[in-house]
C-alpha positions as CSV (number, residue, x, y, z in Angstrom):
1,X,74.7,171.7,-22.3
2,X,76.5,168.7,-23.4
3,X,74.4,166.5,-25.3
4,X,74.4,162.5,-26.6
5,X,72.0,162.0,-29.3
6,X,70.6,158.3,-29.7
7,X,69.1,157.8,-33.0
8,X,69.9,159.1,-36.5
9,X,66.5,159.6,-38.5
10,X,64.8,162.6,-39.5
11,X,64.3,164.2,-36.1
12,X,68.0,163.6,-35.0
13,X,69.1,165.1,-38.5
14,X,66.8,168.3,-37.6
15,X,66.9,168.8,-34.0
16,X,70.9,168.3,-33.6
17,X,71.3,171.1,-36.0
18,X,69.0,173.2,-34.0
19,X,70.7,172.6,-30.7
20,X,74.2,172.9,-32.2
21,X,73.0,176.3,-33.6
22,X,72.0,177.4,-30.3
23,X,75.1,177.0,-29.1
24,X,75.2,173.5,-27.3
25,X,77.7,170.7,-27.5
26,X,76.7,167.6,-29.5
27,X,79.1,165.5,-27.7
28,X,77.9,162.0,-29.7
29,X,75.5,160.4,-31.9
30,X,74.8,157.0,-31.5
31,X,73.4,155.0,-34.2
32,X,73.0,151.2,-35.2
33,X,73.3,152.7,-38.8
34,X,76.9,153.5,-39.6
35,X,75.7,155.4,-42.6
36,X,73.1,157.7,-41.4
37,X,75.1,157.9,-37.9
38,X,78.0,159.2,-39.6
39,X,75.8,162.0,-41.3
40,X,74.0,163.3,-38.5
41,X,77.3,163.3,-36.4
42,X,79.1,165.6,-39.5
43,X,76.0,167.9,-39.5
44,X,76.4,168.2,-35.6
45,X,79.9,168.5,-35.6
46,X,80.3,165.3,-33.2
47,X,81.6,161.9,-33.1
48,X,79.6,158.8,-33.8
49,X,79.2,155.3,-32.3
50,X,77.5,152.3,-33.5
51,X,77.9,150.5,-30.4
52,X,75.9,151.7,-27.1
53,X,78.5,150.2,-25.0
54,X,80.9,153.1,-26.1
55,X,78.4,155.8,-25.3
56,X,79.9,159.0,-23.3
57,X,79.3,158.7,-19.9
58,X,79.4,162.4,-19.0
59,X,76.8,164.1,-20.9
60,X,74.1,166.4,-19.6
61,X,71.4,165.0,-21.8
62,X,70.8,162.0,-23.3
63,X,67.7,162.5,-26.4
64,X,66.4,159.7,-27.5
65,X,65.2,160.3,-31.3
66,X,64.7,156.8,-32.0
67,X,61.3,155.0,-33.3
68,X,58.5,155.0,-30.2
69,X,59.0,151.2,-30.1
70,X,62.6,151.3,-29.5
71,X,62.6,154.3,-26.7
72,X,62.1,151.5,-23.8
73,X,64.7,148.9,-24.9
74,X,67.4,151.7,-26.2
75,X,66.8,153.5,-22.5
76,X,67.6,150.0,-21.2
77,X,70.5,149.0,-23.0
78,X,72.2,152.3,-21.6
79,X,75.7,150.5,-20.2
80,X,75.3,152.8,-17.2
81,X,73.3,154.6,-14.5
82,X,72.7,158.3,-14.8
83,X,74.3,160.5,-12.3
84,X,71.8,163.1,-10.0
85,X,72.7,165.8,-12.7
86,X,72.2,164.1,-15.8
87,X,69.0,163.5,-17.6
88,X,67.2,161.4,-20.4
89,X,64.6,162.6,-22.6
90,X,62.7,161.2,-25.9
91,X,61.1,163.3,-28.5
92,X,58.1,161.0,-28.8
93,X,54.5,161.9,-29.5
94,X,52.8,158.9,-27.3
95,X,55.2,157.6,-25.4
96,X,54.9,157.7,-21.5
97,X,58.2,159.3,-20.0
98,X,58.2,156.5,-17.4
99,X,59.8,154.3,-20.3
100,X,62.8,156.1,-19.5
101,X,62.7,155.5,-15.7
102,X,65.2,152.6,-15.5
103,X,68.0,154.5,-17.0
104,X,68.1,157.4,-14.4
105,X,65.8,159.5,-12.0
106,X,65.6,162.5,-14.4
107,X,63.8,161.8,-17.3
108,X,61.3,163.3,-19.3
109,X,59.7,164.4,-22.8
110,X,61.2,167.0,-25.3
111,X,58.6,166.4,-28.3
112,X,58.9,168.9,-31.3
113,X,55.4,168.9,-33.1
114,X,56.5,168.9,-36.7
115,X,56.7,166.5,-40.0
116,X,60.3,166.1,-40.4
117,X,62.4,165.3,-43.5
118,X,65.9,165.4,-44.2
119,X,65.4,166.7,-47.6
120,X,63.4,170.0,-46.0
121,X,64.5,173.1,-44.3
122,X,62.9,173.8,-41.2
123,X,62.7,177.1,-39.4
124,X,63.1,175.4,-35.8
125,X,62.2,178.8,-33.7
126,X,58.6,178.2,-34.9
127,X,58.3,174.5,-34.0
128,X,56.0,174.1,-31.0
129,X,58.4,171.9,-28.3
130,X,56.3,170.1,-25.7
131,X,57.9,169.5,-22.5
132,X,57.3,166.9,-19.6
133,X,59.6,165.9,-16.6
134,X,59.8,163.6,-13.8
135,X,60.4,166.1,-11.4
136,X,61.0,170.0,-11.2
137,X,64.7,169.6,-11.9
138,X,64.2,167.9,-15.5
139,X,61.3,170.0,-16.5
140,X,63.2,173.1,-15.8
141,X,66.2,172.0,-17.5
142,X,64.6,170.8,-20.6
143,X,62.6,173.8,-20.6
144,X,65.2,176.1,-20.7
145,X,67.0,173.7,-23.3
146,X,63.9,173.9,-25.6
147,X,63.8,177.9,-25.2
148,X,67.2,178.0,-26.7
149,X,65.8,176.6,-30.0
150,X,61.9,177.2,-29.9
151,X,59.7,180.4,-29.4
152,X,56.8,178.3,-28.7
153,X,57.5,176.2,-25.5
154,X,54.9,174.0,-23.3
155,X,54.8,172.2,-20.7
156,X,52.4,169.1,-21.5
157,X,52.0,166.1,-19.6
158,X,51.8,162.2,-21.0
159,X,48.0,162.1,-21.3
160,X,47.8,165.3,-23.4
161,X,50.8,164.9,-25.4
162,X,49.5,162.0,-26.9
163,X,46.0,163.8,-27.4
164,X,48.1,166.2,-29.4
165,X,50.0,163.3,-31.3
166,X,46.7,161.8,-32.2
167,X,45.3,165.4,-33.4
168,X,48.7,165.7,-35.5
169,X,48.2,161.9,-37.3
170,X,45.2,163.7,-38.5
171,X,46.2,166.9,-39.7
172,X,49.6,165.5,-41.1
173,X,49.4,161.7,-41.8
174,X,46.1,161.2,-43.1
175,X,45.8,164.4,-45.0
176,X,49.1,163.5,-46.9
177,X,47.4,159.9,-47.8
178,X,44.4,161.9,-49.1
179,X,46.5,163.9,-51.2
180,X,48.6,160.9,-52.3
181,X,45.3,159.3,-53.6
182,X,44.2,162.4,-55.1
183,X,47.1,162.4,-57.1
184,X,47.1,158.7,-57.9
185,X,43.6,159.8,-59.8
186,X,45.4,162.5,-61.8
187,X,47.9,160.1,-62.7
188,X,45.1,157.5,-64.2
189,X,43.6,160.5,-65.9
190,X,47.0,161.5,-67.2
191,X,47.4,164.8,-65.5
192,X,50.0,166.2,-63.9
193,X,49.6,166.5,-60.3
194,X,50.8,169.9,-59.9
195,X,47.6,171.4,-60.6
196,X,46.9,170.5,-57.3
197,X,49.6,172.6,-55.8
198,X,47.3,176.1,-55.6
199,X,44.6,174.4,-54.1
200,X,46.5,172.8,-51.8
201,X,48.3,175.8,-50.5
202,X,45.1,178.3,-50.2
203,X,43.1,175.0,-48.2
204,X,46.1,174.9,-45.6
205,X,46.5,179.2,-45.3
206,X,42.4,179.2,-45.3
207,X,42.1,176.4,-43.0
208,X,44.7,178.4,-40.5
209,X,43.2,181.9,-40.7
210,X,39.3,180.6,-40.7
211,X,39.5,177.3,-38.5
212,X,38.6,173.9,-40.4
213,X,35.0,174.3,-39.7
214,X,34.7,177.8,-41.5
215,X,36.8,176.5,-44.1
216,X,35.4,173.3,-45.3
217,X,33.5,173.4,-48.9
218,X,32.8,170.5,-51.1
219,X,29.8,168.7,-52.2
220,X,29.3,167.1,-49.0
221,X,29.4,170.2,-47.1
222,X,26.2,171.6,-49.7
223,X,24.4,168.2,-49.5
224,X,25.3,167.7,-53.6
225,X,24.2,164.1,-53.3
226,X,24.0,164.4,-57.2
227,X,27.6,165.2,-57.4
228,X,28.8,162.4,-54.6
229,X,27.0,159.8,-56.4
230,X,28.9,160.7,-59.6
231,X,32.1,160.7,-57.9
232,X,31.0,157.4,-56.4
233,X,30.4,155.9,-59.7
234,X,33.8,157.3,-61.1
235,X,35.5,155.4,-58.3
236,X,33.8,152.1,-58.8
237,X,36.8,150.4,-60.0
238,X,38.6,151.2,-56.6
239,X,36.9,149.7,-54.1
240,X,39.0,150.9,-51.2
241,X,38.9,154.6,-52.1
242,X,35.1,154.8,-53.0
243,X,34.8,153.4,-49.5
244,X,36.9,155.8,-48.0
245,X,34.9,158.7,-49.9
246,X,31.5,157.8,-48.5
247,X,32.8,157.6,-45.4
248,X,34.5,161.0,-45.2
249,X,31.2,162.5,-47.3
250,X,28.8,160.8,-44.6
251,X,31.1,162.4,-41.8
252,X,31.0,165.5,-43.2
253,X,27.1,165.8,-44.1
254,X,26.6,164.7,-40.7
255,X,28.8,167.3,-39.0
256,X,27.3,170.3,-41.0
257,X,23.7,169.0,-40.8
258,X,24.0,169.1,-37.0
259,X,25.1,172.7,-37.1
260,X,22.1,173.7,-38.8
261,X,19.7,172.7,-36.7
């Protein structure tokens, strides 16, 4: 498949290379950021442009990897109408596919459920791909494309994909924030943050193996009020984190007290 990638961030960096390695032709990379655009294009053995008016007109797929807020505007900026055989798709979790309808009849989502950073290597074949097309033609084409880079391909509509994305924010973004706050506590105590690494690894491994509810431990799970109050006292000079600790502990206690009944 001949593919134009619009965007040059973390998703483009990874998905472009995965598609190239699967035998697809990345004919062009577009981004307003010349530096990152050139880098992604080089990685994908492609050409690059910073003016969307120079967009290749004969690609099979125009894949938008831009930020959620930019998807509708970028699709509207495509300087031609797609033909009956061409498709446009985005890689966003919480954007409906009709945000692309102005660019062409065949539009859809090509959402990889993963966190992406350019400094990290990923096994793309393990990443769940959520596919949704405006019609059977688009769905079949995007599904076939997804199967060329991933062993886990699912047809997921807009509403369900948004629920998955919401779940992913809790799983990834909020957990990362909590670990960052944990590291800040250690910095203040002059303790190397790497002391947490085995705990983080085992927590994730146990959660995957047992499920989060079974893996939950700690003072709130046990109802250990004395320890909780001690921790809250230690956080007296950090009101925002103290409030978060209190809210999370309360939520955990409430959840498991219900299970006992």
